[in-house]
N, CA, C, O and the ligand as a Tripos MOL2 file, in Angstrom:
@<TRIPOS>MOLECULE
protein
  233   231    59     0     0
PROTEIN
NO_CHARGES

@<TRIPOS>ATOM
      1 N         108.2510  -47.6420   68.6000 N.3       1 MET1
      2 CA        108.3510  -46.9580   69.8860 C.3       1 MET1
      3 C         108.1100  -47.9660   71.0200 C.2       1 MET1
      4 O         107.1280  -48.7080   71.0110 O.2       1 MET1
      5 N         109.0150  -47.9730   71.9800 N.am      2 GLN2
      6 CA        108.9330  -48.9650   73.0490 C.3       2 GLN2
      7 C         108.6260  -48.3130   74.3810 C.2       2 GLN2
      8 O         108.9530  -47.1490   74.6110 O.2       2 GLN2
      9 N         107.9880  -49.0850   75.2630 N.am      3 CYS3
     10 CA        107.6540  -48.6260   76.6070 C.3       3 CYS3
     11 C         108.9310  -48.3140   77.3840 C.2       3 CYS3
     12 O         109.8790  -49.1000   77.3880 O.2       3 CYS3
     13 N         108.9390  -47.1550   78.0400 N.am      4 LEU4
     14 CA        110.1230  -46.7660   78.8070 C.3       4 LEU4
     15 C         110.2780  -47.6300   80.0540 C.2       4 LEU4
     16 O         111.3740  -47.7490   80.6020 O.2       4 LEU4
     17 N         109.1850  -48.2280   80.4950 N.am      5 ARG5
     18 CA        109.2100  -48.9710   81.7510 C.3       5 ARG5
     19 C         109.6200  -50.4280   81.5390 C.2       5 ARG5
     20 O         110.4840  -50.9400   82.2510 O.2       5 ARG5
     21 N         108.9900  -51.1080   80.5440 N.am      6 CYS6
     22 CA        109.2300  -52.5470   80.4110 C.3       6 CYS6
     23 C         109.7370  -52.9500   79.0290 C.2       6 CYS6
     24 O         110.0860  -54.1130   78.8230 O.2       6 CYS6
     25 N         109.7870  -52.0060   78.0650 N.am      7 GLY7
     26 CA        110.3840  -52.3080   76.7750 C.3       7 GLY7
     27 C         109.4480  -52.9450   75.7610 C.2       7 GLY7
     28 O         109.8640  -53.2460   74.6420 O.2       7 GLY7
     29 N         108.1830  -53.1570   76.1340 N.am      8 THR8
     30 CA        107.2060  -53.7070   75.1980 C.3       8 THR8
     31 C         106.8450  -52.6610   74.1450 C.2       8 THR8
     32 O         106.7880  -51.4680   74.4440 O.2       8 THR8
     33 N         106.6030  -53.1030   72.9290 N.am      9 GLU9
     34 CA        106.2150  -52.1780   71.8590 C.3       9 GLU9
     35 C         104.8590  -51.5570   72.1740 C.2       9 GLU9
     36 O         103.9020  -52.2680   72.4810 O.2       9 GLU9
     37 N         104.7770  -50.2330   72.0970 N.am     10 LEU10
     38 CA        103.5330  -49.5390   72.4160 C.3      10 LEU10
     39 C         102.5080  -49.7050   71.2990 C.2      10 LEU10
     40 O         102.8670  -49.8170   70.1270 O.2      10 LEU10
     41 N         101.2370  -49.7200   71.6690 N.am     11 GLU11
     42 CA        100.1440  -49.7500   70.7050 C.3      11 GLU11
     43 C          99.4510  -48.4000   70.6950 C.2      11 GLU11
     44 O          99.2150  -47.8010   71.7440 O.2      11 GLU11
     45 N          99.1220  -47.9180   69.4760 N.am     12 HIS12
     46 CA         98.3970  -46.6630   69.3470 C.3      12 HIS12
     47 C          96.9670  -46.8580   69.8280 C.2      12 HIS12
     48 O          96.2550  -47.7250   69.3210 O.2      12 HIS12
     49 N          96.5440  -46.0700   70.7890 N.am     13 LEU13
     50 CA         95.2120  -46.2260   71.3700 C.3      13 LEU13
     51 C          94.2050  -45.2970   70.6980 C.2      13 LEU13
     52 O          93.1750  -45.7500   70.1990 O.2      13 LEU13
     53 N          94.5020  -43.9970   70.6850 N.am     14 SER14
     54 CA         93.5890  -43.0540   70.0400 C.3      14 SER14
     55 C          94.2610  -41.6990   69.9060 C.2      14 SER14
     56 O          95.3190  -41.4490   70.4830 O.2      14 SER14
     57 N          93.6190  -40.8270   69.1280 N.am     15 ASP15
     58 CA         94.0210  -39.4270   69.0470 C.3      15 ASP15
     59 C          92.9650  -38.6140   69.7780 C.2      15 ASP15
     60 O          91.7670  -38.8260   69.5930 O.2      15 ASP15
     61 N          93.4120  -37.6920   70.5990 N.am     16 GLU16
     62 CA         92.4690  -36.8810   71.3700 C.3      16 GLU16
     63 C          92.8140  -35.4060   71.2410 C.2      16 GLU16
     64 O          93.9750  -35.0320   71.0740 O.2      16 GLU16
     65 N          91.7810  -34.5790   71.3230 N.am     17 GLU17
     66 CA         91.9890  -33.1360   71.3950 C.3      17 GLU17
     67 C          91.6770  -32.7100   72.8140 C.2      17 GLU17
     68 O          90.5290  -32.7650   73.2550 O.2      17 GLU17
     69 N          92.6980  -32.2900   73.5160 N.am     18 ILE18
     70 CA         92.5350  -31.9460   74.9260 C.3      18 ILE18
     71 C          92.3220  -30.4470   75.0590 C.2      18 ILE18
     72 O          93.1000  -29.6470   74.5410 O.2      18 ILE18
     73 N          91.2560  -30.0800   75.7590 N.am     19 GLN19
     74 CA         91.0230  -28.6780   76.0740 C.3      19 GLN19
     75 C          91.8720  -28.3260   77.2900 C.2      19 GLN19
     76 O          91.6420  -28.8240   78.3930 O.2      19 GLN19
     77 N          92.8520  -27.4640   77.0690 N.am     20 LEU20
     78 CA         93.8520  -27.2370   78.1040 C.3      20 LEU20
     79 C          93.2520  -26.6750   79.3900 C.2      20 LEU20
     80 O          93.6920  -27.0260   80.4850 O.2      20 LEU20
     81 N          92.2650  -25.8170   79.2650 N.am     21 GLY21
     82 CA         91.6950  -25.1890   80.4440 C.3      21 GLY21
     83 C          91.0120  -26.1720   81.3780 C.2      21 GLY21
     84 O          90.8510  -25.9030   82.5680 O.2      21 GLY21
     85 N          90.6110  -27.3180   80.8290 N.am     22 HIS22
     86 CA         89.9090  -28.3080   81.6310 C.3      22 HIS22
     87 C          90.8240  -29.4310   82.0950 C.2      22 HIS22
     88 O          90.3910  -30.3340   82.8110 O.2      22 HIS22
     89 N          92.0710  -29.3780   81.6920 N.am     23 ASN23
     90 CA         92.9820  -30.4740   81.9920 C.3      23 ASN23
     91 C          94.2870  -29.9630   82.6000 C.2      23 ASN23
     92 O          95.3470  -30.5490   82.3840 O.2      23 ASN23
     93 N          94.2080  -28.8860   83.3490 N.am     24 SER24
     94 CA         95.4300  -28.2980   83.8900 C.3      24 SER24
     95 C          96.1180  -29.2320   84.8790 C.2      24 SER24
     96 O          97.3080  -29.0810   85.1570 O.2      24 SER24
     97 N          95.3610  -30.2090   85.4170 N.am     25 PHE25
     98 CA         95.9780  -31.1650   86.3360 C.3      25 PHE25
     99 C          96.9790  -32.0590   85.6140 C.2      25 PHE25
    100 O          97.8970  -32.6030   86.2260 O.2      25 PHE25
    101 N          96.7880  -32.2040   84.2890 N.am     26 LEU26
    102 CA         97.7130  -33.0220   83.5100 C.3      26 LEU26
    103 C          98.9850  -32.2560   83.1600 C.2      26 LEU26
    104 O         100.0820  -32.8140   83.1860 O.2      26 LEU26
    105 N          98.8320  -30.9950   82.8390 N.am     27 PHE27
    106 CA         99.9440  -30.2630   82.2640 C.3      27 PHE27
    107 C         100.4770  -29.1600   83.1750 C.2      27 PHE27
    108 O         101.5010  -28.5500   82.8670 O.2      27 PHE27
    109 N          99.8090  -28.9010   84.2750 N.am     28 GLY28
    110 CA        100.3080  -27.9120   85.2230 C.3      28 GLY28
    111 C         100.4870  -26.5470   84.6070 C.2      28 GLY28
    112 O          99.6140  -26.0550   83.8920 O.2      28 GLY28
    113 N         101.6260  -25.9370   84.8860 N.am     29 SER29
    114 CA        101.8820  -24.5830   84.4200 C.3      29 SER29
    115 C         102.0180  -24.5270   82.9000 C.2      29 SER29
    116 O         101.9250  -23.4550   82.3010 O.2      29 SER29
    117 N         102.2370  -25.6830   82.2850 N.am     30 PHE30
    118 CA        102.3330  -25.7530   80.8380 C.3      30 PHE30
    119 C         101.0780  -25.1710   80.1850 C.2      30 PHE30
    120 O         101.1580  -24.5340   79.1350 O.2      30 PHE30
    121 N          99.9240  -25.3910   80.8100 N.am     31 SER31
    122 CA         98.6730  -24.9290   80.2320 C.3      31 SER31
    123 C          98.5770  -23.4070   80.2330 C.2      31 SER31
    124 O          97.8120  -22.8270   79.4630 O.2      31 SER31
    125 N          99.3450  -22.7730   81.0880 N.am     32 GLN32
    126 CA         99.2990  -21.3180   81.1410 C.3      32 GLN32
    127 C         100.0730  -20.6920   79.9820 C.2      32 GLN32
    128 O          99.9080  -19.5080   79.6890 O.2      32 GLN32
    129 N         100.9140  -21.4840   79.3280 N.am     33 MET33
    130 CA        101.7220  -20.9840   78.2320 C.3      33 MET33
    131 C         100.9940  -21.1170   76.9020 C.2      33 MET33
    132 O         101.3640  -20.4680   75.9230 O.2      33 MET33
    133 N          99.9710  -21.9450   76.8590 N.am     34 LEU34
    134 CA         99.2660  -22.2090   75.6180 C.3      34 LEU34
    135 C          97.7880  -21.9140   75.8070 C.2      34 LEU34
    136 O          97.2740  -21.9330   76.9250 O.2      34 LEU34
    137 N          97.1130  -21.6430   74.6980 N.am     35 SER35
    138 CA         95.6760  -21.4490   74.7760 C.3      35 SER35
    139 C          95.0010  -22.3970   73.7940 C.2      35 SER35
    140 O          95.6430  -22.9410   72.8950 O.2      35 SER35
    141 N          93.7030  -22.5860   73.9770 N.am     36 GLY36
    142 CA         92.9740  -23.4520   73.0650 C.3      36 GLY36
    143 C          93.1460  -24.9080   73.4240 C.2      36 GLY36
    144 O          93.0700  -25.2820   74.5950 O.2      36 GLY36
    145 N          93.3800  -25.7330   72.4120 N.am     37 SER37
    146 CA         93.4370  -27.1640   72.6380 C.3      37 SER37
    147 C          94.7680  -27.7390   72.1730 C.2      37 SER37
    148 O          95.5490  -27.0790   71.4890 O.2      37 SER37
    149 N          94.9990  -28.9720   72.5610 N.am     38 LEU38
    150 CA         96.2430  -29.6540   72.2310 C.3      38 LEU38
    151 C          95.9040  -31.0070   71.6170 C.2      38 LEU38
    152 O          95.1820  -31.8080   72.2110 O.2      38 LEU38
    153 N          96.4380  -31.2530   70.4150 N.am     39 ASP39
    154 CA         96.2310  -32.5610   69.7840 C.3      39 ASP39
    155 C          97.2850  -33.5300   70.2870 C.2      39 ASP39
    156 O          98.4830  -33.2710   70.1760 O.2      39 ASP39
    157 N          96.8390  -34.6340   70.8340 N.am     40 VAL40
    158 CA         97.7840  -35.6170   71.3590 C.3      40 VAL40
    159 C          97.4750  -36.9990   70.7940 C.2      40 VAL40
    160 O          96.3260  -37.3350   70.5050 O.2      40 VAL40
    161 N          98.5220  -37.7780   70.6500 N.am     41 LYS41
    162 CA         98.3870  -39.1970   70.3450 C.3      41 LYS41
    163 C          98.5720  -39.9610   71.6460 C.2      41 LYS41
    164 O          99.5000  -39.6890   72.4080 O.2      41 LYS41
    165 N          97.6860  -40.9150   71.8980 N.am     42 ILE42
    166 CA         97.7700  -41.7020   73.1180 C.3      42 ILE42
    167 C          98.1750  -43.1280   72.7720 C.2      42 ILE42
    168 O          97.5550  -43.7840   71.9340 O.2      42 ILE42
    169 N          99.2240  -43.5900   73.4340 N.am     43 TYR43
    170 CA         99.7070  -44.9580   73.2510 C.3      43 TYR43
    171 C          99.5710  -45.6970   74.5680 C.2      43 TYR43
    172 O          99.6980  -45.1070   75.6410 O.2      43 TYR43
    173 N          99.3100  -47.0030   74.4770 N.am     44 VAL44
    174 CA         99.2300  -47.8280   75.6770 C.3      44 VAL44
    175 C         100.2100  -48.9820   75.5370 C.2      44 VAL44
    176 O         100.3920  -49.5340   74.4520 O.2      44 VAL44
    177 N         100.8330  -49.3340   76.6450 N.am     45 CYS45
    178 CA        101.7410  -50.4780   76.6570 C.3      45 CYS45
    179 C         100.9430  -51.7280   76.9990 C.2      45 CYS45
    180 O         100.3170  -51.7860   78.0570 O.2      45 CYS45
    181 N         100.9540  -52.7420   76.1120 N.am     46 PRO46
    182 CA        100.2130  -53.9850   76.3900 C.3      46 PRO46
    183 C         100.8140  -54.7690   77.5510 C.2      46 PRO46
    184 O         100.1540  -55.6220   78.1440 O.2      46 PRO46
    185 N         102.0700  -54.4710   77.8710 N.am     47 GLY47
    186 CA        102.7400  -55.2110   78.9370 C.3      47 GLY47
    187 C         102.3540  -54.7350   80.3230 C.2      47 GLY47
    188 O         101.9260  -55.5330   81.1580 O.2      47 GLY47
    189 N         102.5010  -53.4320   80.5780 N.am     48 CYS48
    190 CA        102.2750  -52.9090   81.9350 C.3      48 CYS48
    191 C         101.1450  -51.8860   81.9840 C.2      48 CYS48
    192 O         100.8650  -51.3220   83.0420 O.2      48 CYS48
    193 N         100.4880  -51.6410   80.8340 N.am     49 LYS49
    194 CA         99.3270  -50.7460   80.7510 C.3      49 LYS49
    195 C          99.6650  -49.2810   80.9910 C.2      49 LYS49
    196 O          98.7710  -48.4730   81.2430 O.2      49 LYS49
    197 N         100.9390  -48.9340   80.9140 N.am     50 LYS50
    198 CA        101.3210  -47.5360   81.0450 C.3      50 LYS50
    199 C         100.8170  -46.7640   79.8290 C.2      50 LYS50
    200 O         100.9020  -47.2510   78.7020 O.2      50 LYS50
    201 N         100.2980  -45.5730   80.0560 N.am     51 LEU51
    202 CA         99.8590  -44.7090   78.9620 C.3      51 LEU51
    203 C         100.9440  -43.6840   78.6630 C.2      51 LEU51
    204 O         101.5740  -43.1450   79.5730 O.2      51 LEU51
    205 N         101.1550  -43.4200   77.3740 N.am     52 GLU52
    206 CA        102.0770  -42.3910   76.9490 C.3      52 GLU52
    207 C         101.3350  -41.3800   76.0780 C.2      52 GLU52
    208 O         100.5390  -41.7640   75.2210 O.2      52 GLU52
    209 N         101.5920  -40.0990   76.2940 N.am     53 PHE53
    210 CA        100.9640  -39.0400   75.5180 C.3      53 PHE53
    211 C         102.0360  -38.3370   74.6880 C.2      53 PHE53
    212 O         103.1130  -38.0060   75.1840 O.2      53 PHE53
    213 N         101.7150  -38.1160   73.4110 N.am     54 TYR54
    214 CA        102.6410  -37.3790   72.5620 C.3      54 TYR54
    215 C         101.8990  -36.2560   71.8700 C.2      54 TYR54
    216 O         100.7950  -36.4430   71.3590 O.2      54 TYR54
    217 N         102.5190  -35.0850   71.8610 N.am     55 HIS55
    218 CA        101.9380  -33.9400   71.1700 C.3      55 HIS55
    219 C         102.0150  -34.1910   69.6710 C.2      55 HIS55
    220 O         103.0630  -34.5620   69.1410 O.2      55 HIS55
    221 N         100.8920  -33.9840   69.0010 N.am     56 GLU56
    222 CA        100.8440  -34.1570   67.5610 C.3      56 GLU56
    223 C         100.8610  -32.7940   66.8970 C.2      56 GLU56
    224 O          99.9290  -32.0050   67.0510 O.2      56 GLU56
    225 N         101.9370  -32.5190   66.1520 N.am     57 GLU57
    226 CA        102.0500  -31.2440   65.4620 C.3      57 GLU57
    227 C         101.1630  -31.2430   64.2220 C.2      57 GLU57
    228 O         101.0290  -32.2600   63.5420 O.2      57 GLU57
    229 N         100.5640  -30.1010   63.9380 N.am     58 ASP58
    230 CA         99.7670  -29.9910   62.7250 C.3      58 ASP58
    231 C         100.6750  -29.8630   61.5150 C.2      58 ASP58
    232 O         100.1910  -29.7590   60.3880 O.2      58 ASP58
    233 ZN        105.3040  -51.2510   79.6400 Zn       59 ZN59
@<TRIPOS>BOND
     1     1     2 1
     2     2     3 1
     3     3     4 2
     4     3     5 am
     5     5     6 1
     6     6     7 1
     7     7     8 2
     8     7     9 am
     9     9    10 1
    10    10    11 1
    11    11    12 2
    12    11    13 am
    13    13    14 1
    14    14    15 1
    15    15    16 2
    16    15    17 am
    17    17    18 1
    18    18    19 1
    19    19    20 2
    20    19    21 am
    21    21    22 1
    22    22    23 1
    23    23    24 2
    24    23    25 am
    25    25    26 1
    26    26    27 1
    27    27    28 2
    28    27    29 am
    29    29    30 1
    30    30    31 1
    31    31    32 2
    32    31    33 am
    33    33    34 1
    34    34    35 1
    35    35    36 2
    36    35    37 am
    37    37    38 1
    38    38    39 1
    39    39    40 2
    40    39    41 am
    41    41    42 1
    42    42    43 1
    43    43    44 2
    44    43    45 am
    45    45    46 1
    46    46    47 1
    47    47    48 2
    48    47    49 am
    49    49    50 1
    50    50    51 1
    51    51    52 2
    52    51    53 am
    53    53    54 1
    54    54    55 1
    55    55    56 2
    56    55    57 am
    57    57    58 1
    58    58    59 1
    59    59    60 2
    60    59    61 am
    61    61    62 1
    62    62    63 1
    63    63    64 2
    64    63    65 am
    65    65    66 1
    66    66    67 1
    67    67    68 2
    68    67    69 am
    69    69    70 1
    70    70    71 1
    71    71    72 2
    72    71    73 am
    73    73    74 1
    74    74    75 1
    75    75    76 2
    76    75    77 am
    77    77    78 1
    78    78    79 1
    79    79    80 2
    80    79    81 am
    81    81    82 1
    82    82    83 1
    83    83    84 2
    84    83    85 am
    85    85    86 1
    86    86    87 1
    87    87    88 2
    88    87    89 am
    89    89    90 1
    90    90    91 1
    91    91    92 2
    92    91    93 am
    93    93    94 1
    94    94    95 1
    95    95    96 2
    96    95    97 am
    97    97    98 1
    98    98    99 1
    99    99   100 2
   100    99   101 am
   101   101   102 1
   102   102   103 1
   103   103   104 2
   104   103   105 am
   105   105   106 1
   106   106   107 1
   107   107   108 2
   108   107   109 am
   109   109   110 1
   110   110   111 1
   111   111   112 2
   112   111   113 am
   113   113   114 1
   114   114   115 1
   115   115   116 2
   116   115   117 am
   117   117   118 1
   118   118   119 1
   119   119   120 2
   120   119   121 am
   121   121   122 1
   122   122   123 1
   123   123   124 2
   124   123   125 am
   125   125   126 1
   126   126   127 1
   127   127   128 2
   128   127   129 am
   129   129   130 1
   130   130   131 1
   131   131   132 2
   132   131   133 am
   133   133   134 1
   134   134   135 1
   135   135   136 2
   136   135   137 am
   137   137   138 1
   138   138   139 1
   139   139   140 2
   140   139   141 am
   141   141   142 1
   142   142   143 1
   143   143   144 2
   144   143   145 am
   145   145   146 1
   146   146   147 1
   147   147   148 2
   148   147   149 am
   149   149   150 1
   150   150   151 1
   151   151   152 2
   152   151   153 am
   153   153   154 1
   154   154   155 1
   155   155   156 2
   156   155   157 am
   157   157   158 1
   158   158   159 1
   159   159   160 2
   160   159   161 am
   161   161   162 1
   162   162   163 1
   163   163   164 2
   164   163   165 am
   165   165   166 1
   166   166   167 1
   167   167   168 2
   168   167   169 am
   169   169   170 1
   170   170   171 1
   171   171   172 2
   172   171   173 am
   173   173   174 1
   174   174   175 1
   175   175   176 2
   176   175   177 am
   177   177   178 1
   178   178   179 1
   179   179   180 2
   180   179   181 am
   181   181   182 1
   182   182   183 1
   183   183   184 2
   184   183   185 am
   185   185   186 1
   186   186   187 1
   187   187   188 2
   188   187   189 am
   189   189   190 1
   190   190   191 1
   191   191   192 2
   192   191   193 am
   193   193   194 1
   194   194   195 1
   195   195   196 2
   196   195   197 am
   197   197   198 1
   198   198   199 1
   199   199   200 2
   200   199   201 am
   201   201   202 1
   202   202   203 1
   203   203   204 2
   204   203   205 am
   205   205   206 1
   206   206   207 1
   207   207   208 2
   208   207   209 am
   209   209   210 1
   210   210   211 1
   211   211   212 2
   212   211   213 am
   213   213   214 1
   214   214   215 1
   215   215   216 2
   216   215   217 am
   217   217   218 1
   218   218   219 1
   219   219   220 2
   220   219   221 am
   221   221   222 1
   222   222   223 1
   223   223   224 2
   224   223   225 am
   225   225   226 1
   226   226   227 1
   227   227   228 2
   228   227   229 am
   229   229   230 1
   230   230   231 1
   231   231   232 2
@<TRIPOS>SUBSTRUCTURE
     1 MET1         2 RESIDUE 1 A MET
     2 GLN2         6 RESIDUE 1 A GLN
     3 CYS3        10 RESIDUE 1 A CYS
     4 LEU4        14 RESIDUE 1 A LEU
     5 ARG5        18 RESIDUE 1 A ARG
     6 CYS6        22 RESIDUE 1 A CYS
     7 GLY7        26 RESIDUE 1 A GLY
     8 THR8        30 RESIDUE 1 A THR
     9 GLU9        34 RESIDUE 1 A GLU
    10 LEU10       38 RESIDUE 1 A LEU
    11 GLU11       42 RESIDUE 1 A GLU
    12 HIS12       46 RESIDUE 1 A HIS
    13 LEU13       50 RESIDUE 1 A LEU
    14 SER14       54 RESIDUE 1 A SER
    15 ASP15       58 RESIDUE 1 A ASP
    16 GLU16       62 RESIDUE 1 A GLU
    17 GLU17       66 RESIDUE 1 A GLU
    18 ILE18       70 RESIDUE 1 A ILE
    19 GLN19       74 RESIDUE 1 A GLN
    20 LEU20       78 RESIDUE 1 A LEU
    21 GLY21       82 RESIDUE 1 A GLY
    22 HIS22       86 RESIDUE 1 A HIS
    23 ASN23       90 RESIDUE 1 A ASN
    24 SER24       94 RESIDUE 1 A SER
    25 PHE25       98 RESIDUE 1 A PHE
    26 LEU26      102 RESIDUE 1 A LEU
    27 PHE27      106 RESIDUE 1 A PHE
    28 GLY28      110 RESIDUE 1 A GLY
    29 SER29      114 RESIDUE 1 A SER
    30 PHE30      118 RESIDUE 1 A PHE
    31 SER31      122 RESIDUE 1 A SER
    32 GLN32      126 RESIDUE 1 A GLN
    33 MET33      130 RESIDUE 1 A MET
    34 LEU34      134 RESIDUE 1 A LEU
    35 SER35      138 RESIDUE 1 A SER
    36 GLY36      142 RESIDUE 1 A GLY
    37 SER37      146 RESIDUE 1 A SER
    38 LEU38      150 RESIDUE 1 A LEU
    39 ASP39      154 RESIDUE 1 A ASP
    40 VAL40      158 RESIDUE 1 A VAL
    41 LYS41      162 RESIDUE 1 A LYS
    42 ILE42      166 RESIDUE 1 A ILE
    43 TYR43      170 RESIDUE 1 A TYR
    44 VAL44      174 RESIDUE 1 A VAL
    45 CYS45      178 RESIDUE 1 A CYS
    46 PRO46      182 RESIDUE 1 A PRO
    47 GLY47      186 RESIDUE 1 A GLY
    48 CYS48      190 RESIDUE 1 A CYS
    49 LYS49      194 RESIDUE 1 A LYS
    50 LYS50      198 RESIDUE 1 A LYS
    51 LEU51      202 RESIDUE 1 A LEU
    52 GLU52      206 RESIDUE 1 A GLU
    53 PHE53      210 RESIDUE 1 A PHE
    54 TYR54      214 RESIDUE 1 A TYR
    55 HIS55      218 RESIDUE 1 A HIS
    56 GLU56      222 RESIDUE 1 A GLU
    57 GLU57      226 RESIDUE 1 A GLU
    58 ASP58      230 RESIDUE 1 A ASP
    59 ZN59       233 GROUP 0 **** ****
């Protein structure tokens, strides 16, 4: 998986469980469609430090 901005290969940073009710600034109205928490994988680009979040399906 490559960075959309600069093309550098992304590095896996961590897996996080986000509590949607406390992070509505990240997901906006999306949080109103789901309840509970969201498992995400976080990747960082070593080139430009951009963070990418991906939903991890169970
Ligand atoms: Zn980048």
